[in-house]
C-alpha positions in Angstrom: 68.3 137.9 16.5 67.9 139.5 12.9 69.7 142.8 11.8 68.0 145.0 9.9 69.4 145.5 6.5 70.7 149.3 7.1 72.9 147.8 10.6 74.6 144.6 8.2 75.7 147.4 5.5 76.9 149.6 7.8 78.8 146.6 9.6 80.4 145.9 5.8 81.5 149.3 6.0 83.2 149.6 9.4 84.9 146.2 8.7 85.9 147.2 5.3 87.6 150.2 6.5 89.3 148.1 9.2 90.9 145.1 7.7 92.1 142.8 10.0 94.2 139.6 10.2 92.0 138.1 13.1 87.8 138.1 13.3 87.2 139.5 16.7 84.7 141.6 15.8 81.6 141.9 18.0 78.6 143.2 15.9 77.6 139.9 13.7 77.7 137.2 16.3 76.0 133.9 16.1 72.7 133.9 17.8 73.6 130.9 19.3 76.4 132.4 21.1 74.8 135.7 22.2 71.8 133.8 23.6 72.0 133.9 28.0 75.4 135.4 27.6 77.5 137.9 29.2 80.7 137.2 27.3 81.8 135.0 23.9 85.2 133.1 24.7 85.8 133.4 21.2 89.0 131.0 21.7 90.0 128.8 24.0 93.3 127.6 23.3 96.1 125.1 25.7 98.7 123.3 23.8 100.8 121.1 26.3 104.0 119.8 25.6 105.4 117.2 28.0 109.4 116.3 27.9 109.4 114.6 31.2 107.9 113.1 34.2 109.5 116.7 35.6 109.3 118.9 32.9 106.1 120.4 31.5 105.3 123.3 29.1 102.3 125.1 28.0 100.8 127.7 25.6 97.2 129.4 26.2 95.9 132.0 24.3 91.7 132.9 25.5 90.3 135.3 23.3 87.1 136.8 25.3 84.2 139.1 23.8 82.9 141.0 26.5 79.3 142.3 26.1 78.1 143.8 29.3 80.0 144.8 32.3 78.4 141.4 33.9 81.1 139.9 31.6 84.1 141.2 32.7 85.0 138.7 35.2 85.0 136.1 32.3 88.1 138.0 30.5 91.1 136.8 32.7 93.9 138.9 33.4 95.9 136.9 35.8 98.4 134.0 36.3 100.0 132.6 39.8 103.5 131.4 39.6 106.1 130.1 41.8 109.6 128.3 41.9 108.5 125.5 39.8 106.3 127.2 37.4 107.8 130.0 35.4 106.0 132.5 33.2 107.7 132.6 29.8 105.7 135.1 28.3 102.4 137.1 28.9 100.7 139.5 26.9 97.4 141.3 26.8 95.4 143.0 23.7 92.4 144.9 23.7 90.1 145.0 20.6 86.8 147.2 19.8 83.9 145.7 18.8 85.0 146.1 15.0 88.1 144.2 15.8 90.6 147.0 15.8 93.1 146.9 18.6 92.9 149.9 21.2 95.5 148.7 23.7 98.7 146.5 24.3 99.2 145.0 27.4 103.0 143.9 27.9 104.5 141.9 31.3 106.3 145.3 32.0 102.3 146.9 32.6 101.6 143.7 35.0 101.7 144.1 38.4 103.6 141.2 40.6 102.2 140.6 43.7 102.6 138.2 46.8 99.4 136.3 47.0 99.7 136.3 51.1 96.3 135.9 52.6 97.0 137.1 55.8 96.6 133.8 57.5 99.3 131.3 55.8 102.5 131.4 57.6 104.4 130.5 54.5 103.2 131.1 51.4 105.4 131.5 47.8 103.0 132.2 45.2 103.2 135.0 43.4 100.5 136.4 41.3 101.2 138.5 37.9 98.0 140.7 37.7 96.5 143.4 35.5 93.2 145.2 36.3 91.2 146.3 32.7 89.1 149.1 33.2 86.5 148.8 29.6 85.7 152.1 28.5 83.0 150.6 26.1 80.8 147.5 25.7 81.3 144.9 23.3 85.2 144.6 23.7 87.0 141.5 23.0 90.6 140.6 25.4 92.9 138.4 23.9 95.5 137.0 27.0 97.9 135.0 25.8 101.0 133.3 27.7 103.5 130.3 28.1 104.5 128.6 31.4 107.2 126.7 32.0 106.9 123.9 35.4 108.8 121.3 36.5 105.3 120.1 38.6 103.5 117.3 36.8 101.6 116.2 40.1 98.7 118.8 38.6 98.2 118.1 35.1 96.2 121.0 34.2 92.6 119.8 33.3 90.5 121.6 30.8 86.7 122.9 30.9 84.9 123.6 27.7 83.0 126.1 29.4 84.1 128.3 32.5 81.2 129.0 34.1 77.7 130.0 33.9 76.2 132.9 31.1 79.0 132.2 29.3 79.4 130.6 25.8 82.3 129.1 23.4 82.8 129.7 19.6 86.0 127.8 19.6 88.3 125.3 21.8 91.1 123.6 22.0 93.3 121.3 24.0 96.1 119.8 22.8 98.8 117.4 24.5 102.0 116.4 22.9 104.5 114.0 24.6 107.8 113.2 23.7 107.6 109.4 24.1 104.5 106.5 24.8 106.0 106.1 28.6 105.1 110.5 29.0 101.5 109.5 27.3 99.1 111.0 30.3 95.5 109.5 30.9 92.5 110.9 30.3 88.9 111.1 32.0 85.9 112.5 30.3 82.7 114.4 31.8 79.9 115.3 30.7 81.2 115.2 27.2 77.3 114.0 26.2 76.1 117.3 25.6 78.5 119.0 23.2 79.5 117.6 20.2 83.4 117.7 20.1 86.2 115.7 18.0 89.1 114.0 19.8 91.8 112.9 17.3 94.9 110.9 19.3 98.3 110.0 17.2 101.5 107.8 19.0 102.5 111.1 20.6 99.4 113.7 21.0 95.6 113.6 21.8 93.5 116.6 20.8 89.6 117.0 22.2 88.6 120.3 20.2 84.6 121.6 19.8 82.6 124.3 18.7 79.8 126.6 19.4 78.8 125.6 22.6 75.9 127.9 24.0 75.8 129.7 27.7 74.5 127.7 30.5 72.1 129.6 32.4 72.4 128.7 36.0 69.1 127.4 37.5 67.6 127.1 41.0 69.4 124.0 43.0 71.1 122.9 40.1 73.6 120.4 41.1 77.4 121.5 41.7 78.9 122.8 38.4 81.3 120.1 38.1 78.5 117.4 38.2 77.5 119.6 34.9 80.0 121.2 32.8 81.8 119.1 30.1 85.4 118.9 31.2 88.5 116.7 31.0 90.6 115.4 34.1 94.3 114.5 32.8 97.0 112.6 35.0 100.6 111.2 34.6 100.8 107.8 36.3 104.9 109.3 36.6 105.0 112.7 38.1 107.0 114.9 39.9 105.3 117.2 42.8 108.3 120.1 44.0 111.0 118.0 43.6 109.6 114.7 45.0 109.1 111.7 42.3 105.7 109.7 42.6 104.4 106.9 40.4 100.8 106.2 41.1 98.4 103.9 39.3 95.7 104.0 41.7 94.4 105.0 45.1 95.9 102.4 46.7 99.1 104.1 45.2 98.4 107.6 46.2 98.0 106.9 49.6 101.1 104.7 49.6 103.4 107.3 48.2 101.6 110.2 50.9 102.4 108.0 53.8 106.3 107.1 52.4 107.2 110.5 50.9 105.1 112.8 52.6 104.3 111.6 56.4 107.2 109.7 56.7 109.6 110.5 60.0 107.2 113.1 60.8 105.9 111.9 63.9 108.4 112.4 66.4 107.6 113.8 69.9 109.9 115.2 73.0 110.3 113.5 76.1 108.2 115.6 77.9 105.1 115.9 75.5 105.1 111.9 75.5 104.8 112.0 79.7 102.6 114.6 79.7 100.3 112.9 77.0 100.5 110.1 79.1 99.6 111.5 82.1 96.6 112.8 80.6 95.0 109.3 79.6 96.5 107.9 83.0 93.5 105.5 84.3 91.6 105.8 80.8 91.6 101.4 79.1 88.7 103.0 76.1 91.1 103.9 73.2 88.0 106.2 71.8 88.1 108.3 75.0 91.7 108.2 74.8 91.3 109.9 71.6 89.1 112.2 72.7 91.0 113.5 75.9 94.0 114.3 72.9 91.7 116.0 70.7 90.6 118.4 73.6 94.7 118.6 74.5 95.4 119.7 70.9 92.3 122.5 70.8 93.4 123.6 73.9 97.2 123.9 72.9 97.6 124.9 69.2 96.4 127.3 66.9 95.7 127.1 63.0 98.2 128.6 60.8 98.3 128.0 56.8 101.1 126.8 55.2 101.3 127.3 51.4 105.1 127.0 50.6 106.6 124.5 48.0 106.0 120.9 49.4 104.8 122.6 52.1 101.4 122.6 50.3 100.9 119.0 50.8 104.0 117.8 53.2 103.2 118.7 56.8 105.4 120.4 59.3 106.7 118.0 61.4 104.9 117.3 65.0 108.0 117.9 67.0 108.2 121.3 65.4 104.3 122.0 66.0 104.8 121.0 69.2 107.7 123.8 69.9 105.2 126.6 68.2 102.2 125.4 69.0 100.6 126.1 66.1 99.8 124.3 62.1 98.4 124.4 59.1 95.4 121.4 58.3 98.3 119.1 57.5 100.7 120.3 60.6 97.8 119.6 63.2 96.5 116.4 61.7 99.9 114.8 61.7 100.6 116.0 65.3 97.2 114.9 66.7 98.1 111.5 64.9 101.8 111.3 66.1 99.6 112.2 70.0 97.4 109.0 69.7 100.2 106.8 68.3 101.9 107.8 71.4 99.4 106.6 73.7 98.4 103.5 71.2 95.5 104.8 69.8 95.2 104.3 66.1 94.6 106.7 63.3 94.8 107.9 59.2 95.9 110.8 58.1 92.8 111.7 55.4 92.8 113.9 52.3 89.3 115.5 51.4 88.3 118.5 49.2 86.4 120.3 52.1 83.7 123.4 51.5 79.9 123.5 51.6 79.5 121.7 48.2 80.0 117.8 48.4 83.2 117.2 46.1 84.1 113.2 45.9 87.4 112.1 45.1 86.5 110.4 42.0 86.8 105.8 42.9 87.7 105.4 39.2 90.6 107.8 38.5 93.4 108.8 41.1 94.6 112.2 40.6 96.2 114.8 43.3 93.3 116.9 44.8 91.9 118.5 47.8 92.4 121.1 49.5 92.0 119.8 53.4 93.4 117.3 55.8 91.8 115.4 58.7 91.9 112.4 60.6 90.2 108.9 61.0 90.2 107.2 63.9 88.7 103.3 64.0 86.7 102.2 66.3 84.0 99.0 66.3 84.6 98.6 62.8 83.4 102.5 61.7 85.5 106.0 61.6 85.2 108.8 64.0 86.4 111.9 61.8 88.2 114.4 63.3 89.3 118.2 61.9 92.1 119.2 63.8 92.1 122.7 62.5 88.6 123.6 64.5 89.0 125.0 68.3 85.3 124.9 68.8 84.3 121.4 67.0 83.3 118.4 69.3 85.1 115.6 69.2 84.0 113.6 66.5 81.9 116.1 64.6 82.9 117.4 61.0 79.5 119.6 60.6 79.0 120.7 56.7 82.4 121.6 55.7 83.8 117.8 55.4 80.6 115.4 55.6 78.9 113.0 52.9 81.8 112.8 50.6 84.2 110.5 49.0 88.1 110.9 50.8 91.4 109.6 50.7 92.3 107.5 53.8 96.2 106.8 53.8 97.2 103.9 55.8 100.4 102.6 56.1 99.9 99.8 53.1 98.0 102.4 50.5 94.7 104.3 50.3 91.7 103.7 50.5 88.5 105.7 49.5 85.7 106.2 52.3 82.8 108.0 52.6 82.7 110.8 55.2 80.0 110.7 58.2 76.2 112.1 56.5 74.3 114.2 58.9 70.7 113.1 57.4 67.5 114.9 57.1 66.1 114.1 60.5 69.6 114.3 62.3 69.9 117.7 61.2 67.5 119.2 63.6 66.0 122.4 65.1 63.5 122.1 68.0 62.1 125.4 68.9 59.2 125.8 72.0 58.7 129.1 73.3 55.9 130.7 75.4 54.5 133.9 74.7 51.6 136.5 75.2 50.2 139.2 73.1 48.4 141.7 75.0 45.3 144.0 73.8 47.5 146.5 72.9 49.7 144.0 70.7 52.9 143.5 72.7 54.7 140.3 72.8 56.5 139.3 75.1 58.1 135.6 75.9 60.7 133.0 76.2 62.2 131.2 73.2 64.4 127.8 73.1 66.1 126.8 70.4 67.7 123.3 70.0 70.1 122.2 67.6 71.8 118.6 66.4 73.3 117.4 63.1 74.5 120.5 60.3 71.7 122.9 62.3 73.8 122.7 65.2 77.0 124.2 63.5 74.9 126.7 61.9 74.4 128.1 65.9 77.8 126.8 67.4 79.6 130.5 67.1 77.0 132.3 69.0 78.5 131.2 72.4 81.9 133.1 71.6 80.0 136.2 70.2 79.9 139.7 71.9 76.4 140.9 73.5 76.0 143.2 70.8 76.8 141.0 68.0 74.1 138.3 69.7 71.3 140.9 69.9 72.0 141.9 66.1 72.0 138.5 65.3 68.7 137.9 66.7 67.0 140.9 65.0 68.4 139.5 61.8 67.1 136.1 62.3 64.1 137.0 63.7 64.0 140.0 60.6 59.7 139.6 60.4 59.3 140.4 64.2 59.5 144.6 63.8 60.2 146.5 66.9 62.1 143.3 68.3 64.2 143.9 72.0 66.4 141.0 72.9 66.6 140.7 76.6 68.4 138.0 78.1 70.1 135.4 76.6 71.9 132.0 77.3 74.0 129.2 75.4 74.2 125.1 76.6 76.6 123.6 74.2 76.7 120.2 75.1 80.0 118.6 73.4 79.1 114.9 74.3 75.5 114.8 72.8 76.4 117.4 70.1 73.7 119.4 70.7 73.3 123.5 71.2 70.1 125.3 73.5 69.5 128.9 73.3 67.6 130.7 75.7 66.0 134.0 75.0 63.6 136.4 76.1 62.7 138.8 74.1 59.5 141.7 73.3 58.2 143.5 70.5 55.9 146.1 70.8 53.0 146.3 67.6 53.4 142.7 67.2 49.9 142.0 66.4 47.9 144.6 64.8 44.9 145.6 66.7 41.7 147.5 65.4 38.7 148.2 67.4 37.4 145.0 68.9 39.8 143.0 66.8 43.5 141.4 67.0 45.1 139.7 64.1 48.4 138.3 64.1 50.8 135.6 63.2 50.9 132.6 64.9 55.0 131.5 64.2 56.9 134.2 65.1 60.4 132.5 65.0 60.6 130.0 62.4 58.8 130.6 59.5 59.3 128.7 56.3 58.2 130.5 53.7 60.6 130.3 50.8 59.4 129.5 47.1 61.7 128.3 44.9 61.7 130.5 41.8 59.6 129.5 39.1 60.8 128.4 35.5 58.8 127.5 32.2 60.8 124.4 31.5 63.1 123.1 33.4 66.1 122.0 32.3 68.4 120.0 34.4 67.8 118.1 37.6 67.7 119.6 41.0 69.4 118.7 44.3 68.6 119.3 47.8 71.8 118.9 49.1 71.0 118.6 52.8 67.8 117.3 54.4 66.8 119.1 57.9 63.9 118.6 60.3 62.2 121.7 62.1 59.8 121.1 65.0 57.8 124.3 66.4 56.1 123.8 69.7 54.2 127.1 71.1 52.0 127.9 73.9 50.4 131.6 73.4 48.7 133.4 75.9 46.0 135.8 74.5 44.6 139.1 76.4 41.5 138.2 78.7 38.5 139.9 77.4 39.0 138.4 74.4 37.3 135.0 72.0 38.8 133.2 69.3 37.1 134.3 66.5 39.1 132.2 63.5 42.2 130.0 63.5 43.8 128.0 60.5 42.6 124.2 59.8 44.8 121.4 60.7 47.4 120.7 58.0 49.0 117.5 56.5 50.8 117.5 53.3 53.4 114.3 52.7 55.6 114.5 49.6 58.6 113.1 48.2 60.6 115.6 49.0 59.2 116.3 52.6 56.4 116.6 54.6 54.6 119.4 56.7 52.4 119.4 59.5 50.4 122.1 61.6 48.1 121.6 64.2 46.3 123.8 66.8 44.6 123.4 69.8 42.7 125.5 72.1 43.4 125.2 76.0 41.2 126.5 79.0 39.9 129.6 76.3 43.3 131.6 76.6 46.0 129.2 75.5 46.9 128.7 71.7 49.0 125.5 71.7 50.4 125.5 68.1 52.5 122.7 66.7 54.2 122.4 63.5 56.9 120.0 61.5 58.2 120.2 58.4 60.9 117.9 57.1 63.1 118.3 53.7 64.6 115.3 52.3 67.9 115.2 50.6 67.8 114.1 47.0 68.8 114.6 43.7 65.5 115.3 41.5 64.4 115.0 37.5 63.7 118.3 36.1 60.2 117.1 35.3 59.4 116.7 39.2 60.4 120.6 40.1 57.1 121.8 39.4 55.7 119.4 42.3 58.5 120.4 44.8 58.1 124.5 44.2 54.0 124.0 44.6 54.9 122.0 47.8 56.8 124.9 48.8 54.1 127.3 47.8 51.5 125.7 49.9 53.7 125.0 52.9 54.8 129.2 52.6 50.8 129.6 52.3 50.3 127.7 55.7 53.1 129.5 57.6 51.5 132.9 57.2 48.6 131.3 58.7 47.0 133.7 61.4 44.6 134.3 64.0 41.9 136.7 64.9 40.8 137.8 68.5 37.5 139.2 69.1 36.6 141.9 72.4 34.0 139.7 74.0 31.1 141.6 74.5 30.0 142.8 78.1 26.3 142.0 79.2 
């Protein structure tokens, strides 16, 4: 990005007119930082002082030059706090492109809001927030604040880069501690991708880095946490909402949760004890007992979040859940655990990081983490995983919310890292069968049946609880490639024991086929076209990850109109790669029925960047075949 001489002269003149103590002008930035960037973090600085295991202070200064409107989200103007976390100072300065101050936002200008989210019963978090509306680009925002907290269980981590399309000019992370017993432990992630400096003394640790270029997100990139250079930090002796802890490993953390957060919270009323014993009367198998108790919890409780004080980590007591018939994930899991214990079924409380992304607990670095609680029920040398917040999930089904990740299982004698159930490739199956006919006017009429298992089951589970109007809207969107679609009747069969869903839909679509003189042209697969082609990259820089594999099978019988013959049919296909397989075959029966069979299997895995072109070529070939059409010709009359 070479600037013309006249521009350089103009910059020098204007800068001399506005001498600055800072250097936050935004006219002649290093091309290393502007490349692929919507915003540039000029300075990201955090200084932490640890006075004791229950007293921490940190000061933060973040200076961000926003280059365009897409970079606004990188200029932070908000800060959360609660009873344990006090904001001592907070301030914002805005500079124009020359580095001249144009606005000063003080604490009195911030909005002080409750973070009540509409579904939490209790939530004492608050938010100091200011929305700055830019009048020009580029501009620079300087955000400074100071925080005092008695919570040291969640020690501030550090990200050398905060997101995609954001570069960093200077990054500074400093921890000072009063004595060796307060020295935190640090684990480094992905630092081989940056140039950094680390300095340690008897009472301080300092990390610094400069000129970190922006990252561009690539299609199928691994999770950002697996890419970004960052630090995890913990104190072995910490305080959480007034509760002390000494934790060296996951075993210790599990024991602390069991002894401090779960202890004496499983009492039940005599009436409830009698109720659950009556429910399992005559049942000897512990798994069947667990299934009955789980159904009882689903039928008699509902989910409401609790995010107040230690309640953010400690469940409300089982007897209170039993009384009010609601709770959060912690309360409902603890309540279900208490019911199971009463009927002689062992179960363990589990802390997990839930969500579609699979975020593991680091086996080698125990730290308070996670955003959800479930149960693990041991049975015949394996665990059955149960999410007690769901009122629709079958027993033992966790779907893609908590599947295939390392979690903390809390046992009476300590914690253990265990991997939750994985739904692998062909287990995530969708079978689509259809019988339909195409008329000589181009109209499609018929019936479709979709059967799903594994993760694909959870994608369809919501349908049985939707209104007729919403179901019709769903199918019209799902089959968006079919113009003039009309949904007739539909029916759902949810087999919770087999954990499978079956949908039966009758439909009609005018002008599905193209008619021209004596010919009819139409696509062979109206109901499940796999036609996505991944984005092309000249040079792929990072590995790509297929997070969940699946298997789709389509089996159709297509009746063609009488008086017509097939002029052209696509050839049989069989494509095999390490990423998956595609097979398609067509058979003609009695001259009037086309039997269409297709299978598409995609394999989960992480693949090196040099294989991305092969993967894209595979998907291109599949997409081409999915658009295959048949041509019918009207028979000649002798």
